[in-house]
C-alpha positions as CSV (number, residue, x, y, z in Angstrom):
1,M,-32.2,-15.5,-128.1
2,D,-31.1,-13.3,-125.2
3,H,-32.9,-11.6,-122.4
4,D,-31.0,-8.3,-122.8
5,P,-32.7,-6.0,-125.3
6,I,-29.4,-4.2,-126.1
7,V,-27.8,-7.5,-127.0
8,V,-30.8,-8.5,-129.2
9,T,-30.8,-5.1,-130.9
10,H,-27.1,-5.3,-131.6
11,A,-27.4,-8.9,-132.9
12,A,-30.3,-7.9,-135.1
13,A,-28.2,-5.0,-136.6
14,L,-25.3,-7.4,-137.2
15,M,-27.6,-9.8,-139.0
16,A,-29.6,-7.2,-140.9
17,T,-28.6,-8.6,-144.3
18,N,-29.0,-12.2,-143.3
19,D,-32.5,-13.5,-143.8
20,A,-31.7,-16.9,-142.4
21,T,-30.7,-15.7,-138.9
22,H,-32.8,-13.8,-136.4
23,A,-32.4,-12.4,-132.9
24,V,-35.2,-12.9,-130.5
25,E,-35.6,-11.3,-127.0
26,G,-36.6,-13.7,-124.3
27,D,-35.6,-15.4,-121.0
28,L,-34.6,-19.0,-121.5
29,R,-36.5,-19.9,-118.3
30,A,-39.8,-18.9,-119.9
31,V,-39.8,-22.0,-122.0
32,D,-43.3,-21.8,-123.4
33,E,-42.8,-18.2,-124.5
34,V,-39.4,-18.9,-126.2
35,V,-40.8,-22.0,-127.9
36,E,-43.7,-19.9,-129.3
37,K,-41.3,-17.3,-130.6
38,A,-39.0,-19.9,-132.1
39,G,-41.9,-21.7,-133.7
40,K,-42.6,-18.6,-135.7
41,L,-39.1,-18.8,-137.2
42,L,-38.4,-22.6,-137.2
43,D,-40.3,-25.7,-138.2
44,L,-40.0,-27.5,-134.9
45,A,-41.5,-30.6,-136.6
46,Q,-38.1,-30.9,-138.3
47,P,-34.7,-31.6,-136.6
48,V,-33.0,-28.6,-135.2
49,A,-30.0,-27.9,-133.0
50,L,-30.8,-26.6,-129.5
51,L,-27.8,-24.6,-128.3
52,F,-27.2,-23.8,-124.6
53,V,-23.8,-22.2,-125.1
54,G,-22.5,-20.2,-122.1
55,C,-25.9,-19.6,-120.6
56,L,-26.9,-22.5,-118.2
57,H,-24.2,-21.5,-115.7
58,H,-26.3,-18.3,-115.2
59,I,-29.2,-20.3,-113.9
60,L,-29.5,-21.0,-110.2
61,D,-29.8,-24.6,-109.0
62,S,-33.2,-23.6,-107.5
63,E,-34.4,-22.7,-111.0
64,D,-33.7,-26.3,-112.1
65,P,-31.5,-25.9,-115.2
66,A,-31.8,-29.6,-116.1
67,G,-35.6,-29.3,-115.9
68,I,-35.5,-26.2,-118.2
69,V,-33.5,-28.2,-120.8
70,A,-35.9,-31.1,-120.5
71,R,-38.9,-28.9,-121.3
72,Y,-37.1,-27.7,-124.5
73,L,-36.2,-31.3,-125.4
74,A,-39.8,-32.3,-125.1
75,V,-40.7,-30.1,-128.2
76,L,-37.9,-31.2,-130.4
77,A,-38.3,-33.6,-133.4
78,P,-36.3,-36.8,-133.5
79,G,-32.9,-36.2,-135.2
80,S,-32.4,-32.9,-133.4
81,F,-29.2,-32.3,-131.4
82,L,-28.6,-30.7,-128.0
83,V,-25.4,-28.7,-127.4
84,I,-24.3,-27.5,-124.0
85,S,-21.3,-25.6,-122.9
86,H,-21.0,-24.8,-119.2
87,S,-18.3,-23.5,-116.9
88,T,-17.0,-25.9,-114.3
89,N,-15.3,-25.8,-110.9
90,D,-13.7,-29.2,-111.5
91,F,-10.3,-27.8,-112.4
92,S,-9.9,-24.9,-110.0
93,P,-12.6,-24.7,-107.4
94,E,-11.0,-21.8,-105.6
95,K,-10.7,-19.6,-108.6
96,M,-14.1,-20.4,-109.9
97,S,-15.6,-19.7,-106.5
98,A,-13.9,-16.3,-106.6
99,N,-15.3,-15.7,-110.1
100,A,-18.8,-16.5,-108.9
101,A,-18.3,-14.1,-105.9
102,V,-17.3,-11.3,-108.3
103,A,-20.3,-12.0,-110.5
104,D,-22.6,-12.0,-107.4
105,Q,-21.2,-8.7,-106.3
106,S,-22.0,-7.2,-109.7
107,G,-25.5,-8.5,-109.7
108,A,-24.9,-11.4,-112.1
109,V,-25.2,-15.1,-111.5
110,L,-22.4,-17.6,-112.2
111,V,-22.8,-21.2,-111.0
112,P,-19.9,-23.3,-112.2
113,R,-20.9,-27.0,-111.9
114,S,-19.2,-30.4,-111.9
115,K,-19.0,-32.6,-114.9
116,E,-21.6,-34.9,-113.3
117,A,-24.1,-32.0,-112.8
118,I,-23.6,-30.8,-116.4
119,L,-24.1,-34.4,-117.7
120,G,-27.4,-34.3,-115.8
121,M,-28.5,-31.4,-118.0
122,F,-28.4,-33.7,-121.0
123,N,-31.4,-35.6,-119.4
124,G,-30.1,-39.1,-120.3
125,R,-29.5,-38.3,-124.0
126,D,-26.6,-40.1,-125.7
127,L,-23.6,-37.9,-126.3
128,V,-21.7,-38.0,-129.5
129,D,-18.0,-38.6,-129.6
130,P,-16.0,-37.4,-127.7
131,G,-18.7,-36.9,-125.0
132,L,-18.6,-34.1,-122.4
133,V,-15.0,-32.8,-122.4
134,P,-13.3,-29.5,-121.9
135,V,-14.3,-27.4,-124.9
136,S,-10.7,-27.1,-126.1
137,Y,-10.6,-30.8,-126.5
138,W,-13.8,-31.1,-128.5
139,H,-12.5,-32.0,-132.0
140,P,-9.7,-29.4,-132.0
141,E,-8.6,-28.3,-135.5
142,G,-5.8,-30.5,-136.7
143,G,-6.3,-32.7,-133.7
144,D,-4.1,-30.6,-131.4
145,P,-6.0,-28.6,-128.7
146,G,-3.1,-26.2,-128.4
147,P,-0.9,-25.0,-125.5
148,D,-3.6,-23.0,-123.6
149,A,-6.3,-25.8,-123.8
150,D,-6.3,-26.4,-120.1
151,K,-7.1,-22.7,-119.4
152,A,-10.7,-23.1,-120.6
153,W,-12.6,-24.3,-117.5
154,V,-15.7,-25.1,-119.6
155,Y,-17.1,-28.4,-120.6
156,G,-18.9,-28.9,-123.9
157,G,-20.9,-31.7,-125.4
158,V,-23.4,-32.6,-128.1
159,A,-26.2,-35.2,-127.7
160,A,-28.6,-36.7,-130.1
161,V,-32.3,-36.1,-129.3
């Protein structure tokens, strides 16, 4: 799901031969609308994975990103999973502040958040091992996150619903 019709059209073209994957246009802040569209494609009475990958840092604090996630969690069946990846200012506050300023000047929103704030978006759900960690350290292939692992200023985690 994406709010940009060009992105959705491009995704739909890439998935044209895949009957199991669909692209839907919508704004993740419009929870009821998105759930209605998703319900036409998914059986929400069954466990699903809810992925907020690289998107919640585009939601202002005043729009209550944790509250948005909570509204989606309310419709999920037990056994579902929640996945969140989110940029952080924990590792380089100055550089992330500069990135946010550039985004703002271009009309975009970038709100890097602390690990504590991102944890709050899981709304008390239990995270699976290894918890909320920099994405490069979340089960790296072969066990080695690689030499550039610390350049990814993004936390990632998975929680059981």
